[in-house]
N, C-alpha and C positions, 0 to 999 in steps of 0.2 A: 726320353724327355716328353712330357705331356704338352699338347698344344694348349695355348691359353684358352680359358673358358670364357664364353660370352655371356654366360648366366652363372648365378650362384648355385652350385650343385647342392649345397646344404638347403637353400631356400626351395629349390626344385624338389628335392626329396621330401621336405616338410609338406609342401603342397600336394605331392603324390600321396603321402600318408593320410593327409586330411581328407582328400577327395576320393580316395580309394577307387572304386569301379568307375567313377565319373571322370577320372583324371585324363585318360587318353582322349575322350570326347572333348574335354575342355582345351586340351593342347591343340587338337585339330581345329577347334573354333578359333583359338588364338592365331594360329597360322593363317587361316582363311581371312580373318578380320585384319590382321596386320598387312596382308597383301592389299586389301581394300584401302587401308589407311595410306599406304604408299602411293597408290593410284590417286587418291584424293589430294595428297601433298603435291604430286606432279601436276595435277590439273589446276590446283590453286596457284602454283608457281607460274604456269603458262597463262593463267587468267589474271594474274596480279591480284589475287583474292586473299588478302591477309587474314580475314576472318576464317575462311575455309581452311587455310593452312594452319592457323592456330588450333582450330577444332580437331583436325586430323592428328596433329602433333600431340595435343592434350590427351586424346583417346589412346593413342599408341603408348604414350608415356605412362599412363596409369596401368594399362595391362602389362606392360613390360616391367614396371616396378614390382608388380606382384610376383613375377618370376625371378626377380633378382637380376635382371638384365641391366645392370648399372650403366655400362657405356651407352647403350641404346637410350635408356632413360635420360641420361645427361644430354645426349644429342637432341632428343625431342624437346627437352626444356630450353635448349639454346634456340631452336626454331620457334618455339612459342614466344620467347622474348623478342626475337627479331620481327615476328609477325605483329606482336603488340606495338612495336615501334613503327610499323608500316613498311618494313624493309624486305618483304618476301622476295622481291625481284632480284635482290643481291645474294640470295641464298641457294643458288643452284648447286654449289659444291657441298653445302651442308645437307641438302636433300639427297644428294648422291651418297654422302657418307651414311646418312640414316638408312638409305636403301641397302647399302652394302652390309651394314651392321645388323639390320633386321633380318636379312637373308641368312647371315651367319648364325644368328640366334635360332631361326627356324630350322636350319640344318642340324644344329646341335640338339634341339628338342627332338627331332626325328631320330637322330642317332641314339639318344638316351632312351627313347621309347622302345626302339628296336632291341636294345640290350636287355630289356625285361622279359 
């Protein structure tokens, strides 16, 4: 039985074919950038900074959508909406869920790259 995928393998493969030799570098950039966005979300949460939380979620949502990381994309969209409403301080559990899902996406990316 296969473990559930955190990204769309078809979309991942399409991106790999499109980017060819630049693909691995782009995936490494995604991983580095996503960790930065997670840090920004945590900082925004602790500072009650809805705008910074929105921006970090927006950035991660866009990059994750390009990979077909739909669960992560959905979670980031939820955080954006809560930040837009001024409720980042009630979103500790959501930010934790985003962190967990993002790290699962990053682990899956690394695993798929190593298979090549």
